[in-house]
N, C-alpha and C positions, 0 to 999 in steps of 0.2 A: 504494500500500500504506500502511495506517495506521501512523503512528509508534508505537512501543511500546518498553517496557523488556523485554529478553529475558534471563532468568536460566537458566543451564545448570548442572546438577549441584550444587545447593546442599545442603550437608551440615552445617549449623550446628545443634547441639543435636538437636532431634527431627526435623529435616528429613532425609529419606532420599533423597538424590540427586534432589532436586526440580528439574524443568525447567518453566518457564511463561513466558507473555508477558502483560505488563500494559500496557494502552493508556495513552498519555500525553495530557495535556490534559483528563482526566476525573477525577471524584471516585470513587476506588476504595476500597471497604471490605473488609477481610479479616475473615472470621468463622469460627468453629469452636468445638469444645468445648475445655475446659481441657486444656492439654498437647498440643494438636495442632500447635503451632509457629507460631502467629500472630505473637507478638512476635519469634520467631527470624527469621521472614521479613521483617517490617517494620523492626525496629530493628537486629538483629544482622547482617542481610544487606544489605538495600537501603540503609538509612540509614548503616550503617558505611562502605559504599563511596562513597555520595554525599557523606558528610561529609568523607571523605579528599580527594575532588576539590575540594570547596568550600573546605576549609581552605588548599589550595594557592594560592588567589586572594586570601587575606587577609594582613594585615600580621602580623608576629611578635607584636605586642602583643595582637591579637585572638585569635591562636591559643592563647595561654596560658589563655584562659578556656574554650575549647572542649574541651580535653582530647584524649586520643588513644584511638583504638579500633583493636583488632587487625584485620588484614585478614581478611575472612570466608572461611570454607572453602567455596569455590565454584570451579567450573571457569572460568566467565566471566560477566560482566555487561555487556551492550551496551545503549547508548541511555539510560543513566541520567544525569540532569542533576545538578549540585551540589544538595545537599539539606541541610535543617535539620529538627530535630525539636523540637516543643513539647510538653513534658510537663506534667502537672497538679501542679506543685510549684514552690516558690520557691527558686532556687539562690543568691540573694544577698539581703542585708538592705538594700542601698542602694536607696532609692525611685526614684532617677534612672536605674537600670539596668533596661532592658527587653530583650526579644528583639531589637528593631530596633537598639538601641545596641550590644548585644554582637556582633551579626553585621555591624555597620557599614552595614546597609541604610538606617538612619535618615538618615545623611549624604546619601545619594543622593536620598532622598525629599524632604529639605528643598531641595535644589538644583532638583529637578523642579518643586516648587510655587512656588519663587521665580521660575523662568523663565516658567512658563505662567500664573502668577497674575495676575488682573486686579482692579483696585481700583474700587469703586463708591461714589459719594457717598451717605451716609445721608439727605441732604436731598432730593435730586431723583431718586436712583436711577440717574443717568447714570454711564457709565464715566469714570473719571478718566484722562486721558492727557496726555502732554507733546507740544506742537507743536515741530516742528523747522524748519530752514531749507528742507529738501526739501518739507515739507508746504505751506509758503507758495508755493514755486515751482510745485508741482503744482496748487494752487488757481488761481494766475495763468494756468497753461496752459489751464485749462478755463473761465476767466472770460469769454473772448470779446474782441472788439475794443474799444478805448477807451483812455483815459488813466487811469493808476492812480498813487496817491501812497503811498509807503512811509513810515509814521509810527511814532514811538516815543512811548510813554506817559510823560508828565511828572508825572502826578498833580497836574495844574494846579489843580483846584478845591480841593484840600485844602492847598495850599501857602500860606504867609504870606510867604515870601521871594522873591516873583516877580521883583522888580527884580534882586536878586543872581543869581537863576537865569538871567535873560536876559543879563546881563553875562557870566556864566561861559560861556554857550553861544556868545556872540560870540567870546570868547577861544579857544574850542575849534574855531572855524571854521564854526559853523552860522549861517545867515542868515535862515531862514524858519520860520514856524509855520504850522499848519493849524487853522482854526476856522471853523465855520458853512459848510462846503463850499468854502472858498477858501483860497488861500495868502496869508500876510501876512508882510511883512518885520519882522524883530525891531526895527529902528530905528523903524519907524512905531508899533509897539506901545509902545515906550518913550516916544515923544512923546505918544501919546494917553493913556497910563496903563495899566499891566497889569491893574488892577482892573476895567477896563471890558470885559475879555475873559473868556469862560467856555468851558470844554471845549476848551482848546487842546492840540494835539499838536505834537511836533517833527517837521518835514518833513525827511526825509533824501534822498529821491529821487523823481523824477517820470519816468514812462516811458509811452510810447505803444506799445501792442501791437496788431498785426494778426494775429498767430498766436502759437503757443507760443514763449516766449523761448528763443533759441538763440544760440550763439556769444558775441560780446562783450556782448550784452544780458543773457544769462544770467549771465555772469561778474560783471557790474556789479550785478545784482540779488542774487546770492549775498553779495557784500560789503555791500550796503545792508541786506539783511534781517538779517544777522548783527550789524551795527552797531546796528540798531533793537532787537534783543533785548537787546544789551548796555547800550545807553543807557536803555532803558525798564525795566530791572530784570526782564527776562523777559517783558514785555508789549509788544506792538506791534500794529499794525493796517494794513490796506490799504484805502484809500478809493477809491471809483469816482467817475466824473464827476458822478453825481447826488447825491453826498454820503453814500451808504451806506457803512458801515464793516464790514469783516470782521475780527473780533478773533482774535488768536493769543496763546498763552501757553506758554512753554517751562518754566514752573514746574509742579510736580506738585500742582496745587490745583484746586478746583472748589467753587462755592457758598460762597466765602469761607473754605474750610477747606484748610489745607495738609496734605497726606498724605505719608507716608514711602514711598519706592520699595520695592516688594517685594524682600526679600532673605532669605537663609537664616536670619537671626537672628529674623525674625518667625515662623518655624515651629519654633523651638527652645524647649522647656520649660526649658532651662538658662540662657536669656537673659531678662532682665527685659522685653525687648520682646515676646517670644512666650509667656512664662509666663502661666498663669492668674492673674488679679489676686486671686482668692479664696484659692487654696491655694499660690500661688507656684511651681507646677510640680511639687509633691511628690505631689499626688493625695490629700492628707490635710489636714484642718483641725484645728489645735491651738488650743483655747480653753477657757473655763470655762463650764459649764452652770449657769445660775442655779437650775434645777429640782433639780439634784443637790446644790448647795451649800445651798440653803434649801428643803427639801422641803415644809415647812409655812409658808405665807406668811400665815396668819391672824393670829398675834400682831403687835401694833404694836411699834415700836421702844421706846416708853416701857414697855409691858408686859414686853417681853423684858428690859429693863434692870432693872426693879424686881423681877422674879421670878427673877433670877439667884441661885443659892445664895450665901449670905454666911457666912463662917467666924466663929468666936468673935471678939468685938470689934467686929462690925459693919462697915459699908462706907460710904465717901463717894461721893456721886454728884454730877456736875456736867454742864452742857450746854456743848457747844462745836461751832460750825459745824453746828448742827442734829442733832448726834449725842449720845446719852447716854453718859456715861463712868462707870466704876466704878474705884475705887482702894482697895486694901486698906490699913489702917493699918500703920504701920511696925513695930508690935509684934504683928503677927498671929501667933497660935500655930498651927503646922502639926503634923502627926504627928511622932513621934519621929525618923523617918528624914529629916526636913527641918529646915532652919534657919529662924529668924525673919528675915523679909526683906520688903521692899516688893515687892508683886506686883500691878502694875496690870493690869486687864483689857485695856486698850489704852493705848498711850502717846500723849501729846499731842505734836503737831509744832509 
């Protein structure tokens, strides 16, 4: 049986003991001549009861804006969900108040978009995602048999303090680097000179896999991969025997751009992070229209300054910063209602 709203014995205003069934989940329009009871049925009966049930689920702060409606004169209303009514009028002058904010639906919508939202790079169009330790282990599980090296990014080629870096790594207990498809001891690199080496990574672990890592091997890899992310500032790699590298990054970035994780503030017009950069979240732009200030742009600045009306006694004109200036003499005669005073057309700064 189709779900519906069942009204029995409605007697609000012009309604005369009306009984009807309204299907749910469909767009229903109530029509009729003036005075037939359209508004009495829609607003004073259905909406009044639905609003009462809806207001029970809101906070006391939100209920003060909704107002109270009397219980409709009806025998029973079954199957009616919580309801809101949107009328063609503005009930508040606050530009940040909307139907969604008043009913508190906006808070839930922001949370939904923050959880299901996905970020894409404007450069490549690829989805931006953050790699985790589990992602690395899942990749190793399907990589097949072989020897794999867990590496941490040192930013080697961009560093100028390579000797100090290698000495610090030795103090921290690390002994090997990885470069050109092979493992190198840090002591040997120091003897040969760090500048002779390029594209070096810090070697944290080496493991031979014949199947998916399990037991003690998986526990060891969990620790090594986590250490690689930490030591590599979020960037690490896994190298295979043939020297190919699989890169991983637990930082929310792609194509050299660092992105912000989706959160509820990105979808709020009351926050600088989510507000429109043009209107600031108000929906209106406040500014000065040059067309309204200067409707006639044909006169030049010089012509405008020389054609300005001058009172008795004449006027002085001078140029400053490319702008023509007018200054009335100190003994300018004004009408009887005014006093003699200096009255510059524009003050100099």
